[in-house]
N, C-alpha and C positions, 0 to 999 in steps of 0.2 A: 184675274180675277184677285185683286189686292185688295183686301178691307180693314188696312190699319194703315198706320203712318210707315210706319218702317216697310209693309210691302210695297207700299207705293211707289218709295222713294228707288228701292229695286226695281220695281215694273221699268220704270220710267229711265232705270238705264239701261237696261232692254231694248223698249223702244225705241228710244234713240239709234243705238245702234240695228237695228231694224231698218227705221228711214236712212238710213245712209245707202241701203244695197235696195229697200224698196220702198221710195219716195213714195206712191201712192195707196200705202196698206191703211190701208180700215182696221180702225182697234176701236172695241165697244165694250162695256164693264162695267166694273165697280172699279173705283179708284181714286185717290186725292189728286191736290193743288199739281205735283210735282207732271202726273199721266196726263188731266188734262191739260195742261199749257204745252204739253206735244201735241193736243189734238184728241186726243182719245175723245168717246163720244161716251156722253157716263149717264151710266141708270138709278145709279145713287151714291151719293158722292164716301168716302171709305167715315167717315166720323160717324154720317148715319148709320152702320154696323159696327162700329167698331163696338161691343157689349165683351164685356172679359168674367167668367164666373157664376159659377152653378146656377146664382140666386137671379143672379143679372139676368143669362138669359133665358130662367123662366118665366121674367116680367115680362121680358121684351118679345117671348114665342110668338105672337102671331105678329106681328111688326116684320122678324128674319121668318119667318112663312111665304110671309105678302111676299116680300124681297124676294125669296125663294122661286117660288113662284113667277116672277113678274122676268126675270134671266133666263129660265124656264122657258117662256114663250117670248121671248129677245131670240135666243137658239134658232126654237122651229123658225121665227119666222127670216135671221140674218140667213142662218145655216153657213157660220165660218169653216172656214178650211180647216183653222188649231185652235186650241184652248192654252189660253197660260194662267195655272192656278200658284198663285205664295200663298207658300204659308197657312194661315186660318181656316185649320181644319173642317172647323165646327162646321161652315157652309163649306166650303170646298169641297169634302170628301162626299158631300153628298152630291153635288153639281157634278162632278165626276162619273160618278155612275150615270147619270140622265145623261154626261157627252158619249158618253162610252156606248150606252143604246142609239145613241143617235148618228153614232159614225163617224163623230166628233176627233179628233187624235189630242189625248190629254196630255199633255206635259208638265210634273207635278215641283218645281222648283220650291224648293229648303223643306225638305222631308218633313211631317208631325215630328215631335217626338217619342215614336214611341219606345224609345231605350228608355226612359222613364214614364212611363206611362201606356197608356192605352195600347196595349202593342197589338190585338185582334186588329188593329187597323192596318197591321202588316196585309192582312190579305183581301180587305180593298183595292190596299196602293197593286198590290200583285195583280187586281183580277182586274180594274178597271184604269191603271195608268199607263201610256204608251212610254213614256221615259221618266223616270224619274232622277230628280238632281240633288245632291245634298251639297250642302255643307259645310260641314264636319268629315275628315276622310275617317272618320274610324267608324263612320256609318256604312259605308261603302259595305264591309266584314259586315256588320250587323246585318246590313238587307241579304248580301249574297249566302248568310248561312240559311237566313227563311226563304231562299228560293227569289228572290227580289236582286234583280239585276238595274244596282248604283247607277250615277255617275257624278263624282268630283268634282265640284267644275272651283272650287273656293269661294271662300264668305264674301258676297258682295262689299263684309264697313269698309278693309282694307285698300280696295276701289274708289268706295268717298270717303276714304281718309285723305286717300293719296289728294284731291283734287280739294282740298279745304284750305285758302287764304285766311292763315288764323293772322294776330299781332304779334306783334315782338313782345315778347315780357315789357320793357320796357313801353312801348307805346301804350299799352292795356294798364298797366299799371298809373301812366300818367291821365288816360282816362278814365280813373276814377277818379282820381287825384287822390293818390295813395303813395307811400316811399316805393322805388323797384324793386327793396328789398322786404319790404310786405308779406308775413303768409297766409294760405288763404285756407280754410276748409270751404268745401264745395257740394253744396246738397241740389243733391236732382232726383227731386221726389217722382221722376217719373214722367210718360205722357199721355194718361187719362182721367180724366179728370176724378174719376171714385178714385184711384191710386194717389192723388194728390191731396186729395183730400185725407184720406188716413194715414200720408207720411209725414206730410210737410209739419205738423203742428210739432210735432213727437220733436222730426230735427231743429225745428227752429229749437226748442226746450234744452236738447242740447247743446247747440252751437250756446246758448246766452251761458251756457257754463264754460265751453270749451275757449271763447271768446276772451272770456275773463281769466281763465288759467292760463293760455298758450298765449293771450296778444294777437289772437286769426284773429281774419276779417271774412268774415263766411260772404259767400259768392252762391248765388240760386238761378243754375240751367235750369230759364223759363222753356216749354216745350210750345212749340207753334201752334198745335191740338190745342190748349190752353186757354179761356181768356183771360186776359188781366185784368179783368173784375174778380177772380177768384183765388188770385192771388193777392189783386187788395184786400180782402174779407179775411183771410189769412194770416195775413201781415199784422194786422189792424188790430189783434189782439195779442202780438206776441212783442216783447220787448229787443225784440232782433230784428233790424233793418237790411239783410244783404242787397248788396249791389246784384241787379238782377240784369245778369250776363245772359248767352249763348250755354247751352250743354256744352258743345267743345271745348268752349274757351273756359269752359267752368272746367273738363276732366283738363284740359295744357295745363295750366296756371294751379291746380291742386293741392298743395301738401297730403293730405288727405280727404277723400271725396267718399259723402256717406249716399247709395245710391238704391235705388231699386231694382230689385231684380228684373231681369230680363235683355236684350240686348245692349243696354247704354250699360252694364256689367263689361261683355266683350271689348265695346270700346273704350271704358276707360284703363280698358285694360294696356290698349293698342297703345296708349300714353304712359301705359307704366305706370299710373298715378295708384299708389296706392288707396285702399278703400273698403267698407263696409258695406256686406249688403245686407240688404233686409225685407222684409214681404209681409204684408200685414194684408188680413182680407174676411168679410162674412167669416163668423163663426160655422154658419154651416155650409159655405166653402172650402174654408181649414180640411172643418171636421170627414168629407166625402173624400177631397183631395188626401189626404192622408194615408186613402184609402187602399188611394190606388196608385200614388207614385209607390216607386219600387229603389231608385237612387235615395243614398243618405246626403244629398245633396243638393239646390238650386240653385247656386249659380255660377252659369253658363261659365265666366270667366274661373270659377274651382273646377268644371269639367273640363276644362280645356286645358287648363295647370296643373293636377293634380291625376287625370284621367277620370274616369266613368265608374268604375271596379271603387270598393272603398270609402270612406268616411275621411280622409285626410283634407283637408281645405287650406287654400295659401292664404285668402281672405276669408277674414271671420263673417260666417252669417248670422242676422238677429232675426228669427222667423216669428210670426203670428204675438203669442202674449208676451214673446222677449224682445218683442221689436218696442220697448220705453225708452224714455230720454234718460232714464235712469240707469240701460245696460250700454247706450252707444256711446254716454260720457266716458262710463266707463271703462267699455273696451279700447275706445279711440286715444285716452288718457295710458293705459297700457301701449299703444303703441307708439304713443309722437313721444313719450318717456326714454325712447329705447332706438337713435336714431341708426345705428349698423344696421336691427331690421328690420327698420325701413329701407336703408336703401339695396337690404337683400332682395323687400319683396319686388322694390322696383324692375331691379334685376331680372327677377326670375317672370315679372308679366311681359315683362320685351321678350324674356326668351320663349316665354310661352303663344307669345304672338307669332310665331315661325305655324304653327299647328292650325293657320289659315289659312294656310296656304298661300303662292303666288301670283295665280292667274289674275287673269281680268275675267269675274262671273260674268259680266254685261253679254262680254264678246261671246264666251263659249256656248252662256245660254240663247239668244242669237244666232248661235251657228247649229243649237240643236231644231231648232224653230224651222229655216233656213230648209234642211234637214227634212222634216215633218213635211213642208211647204214643196220639195223639190224644186229649188231654186236653189 
């Protein structure tokens, strides 16, 4: 069960490992193009169920309830030997309870971030999950202190980034038709349409000012989950026309990146690229979330670099009403005018990368599944 683009990618790594041992393995559930390409029988595509935010979930509640009921029916019919639930706690925790009742072993990969909010979910994990696999080392002690055994498998982005084949800087700049010495501003507005709608216009307004002041060239990291028409519509109203490249090329070659909070901040950290992290959601979502979130920072890059406790931040965060073009421009200007601080940030980000582990998570997760299947 992988209800998001990142979960589809992480799940595909695991499925690829499993198929080397069990070539006849039959996999069904929810996933994206990566899992489908490996032969997964999809009940729904991940894009169909990728809904985020209290308001958005409420709008799609009837559909999501139907999805859950369909999955339950499929489980009763197929009688699987095990279930791998990847992140996506809104649906996967409900499904874990059902699977447990059906006698299906539940392996939960990428635990819900209960250390940030909704700690009551720990009780559900303890009751319904057979094996809990976590991607941050500090989570092992967090769960153990609450009576739940967890296994640290390392973060999958390290494995996925190690397999990338990115162009050299010379080839990249030649492909864009710019000087090899050109400096770049990266724009990473997110992988969901609603994120791009909210973040990209403000990012473009800031980019217009920063391009003029610092002679920067903007790179737009496009997500495969976003139709080109959405980018077209937003860019048509902007004076800035950034080069559309992959997200990873944006992270690799940018001097500074504007990054929507999420897994992308960890990926950007792995490249050592200084960033400004931001997020803006519907007012009601923010009001509810602010009451529930326990920690003082939201960027995963800051949590990994500075620890879970306290509010110390290695990279700036601009959240909700603070996420304006004016604030982005002012913050970016302060960063870009201090080359020594910029270099130190790069160094500290790369040092923090070691906190993500050095294992091959797909191998570790597949090993747990094979143990569960007794093969």
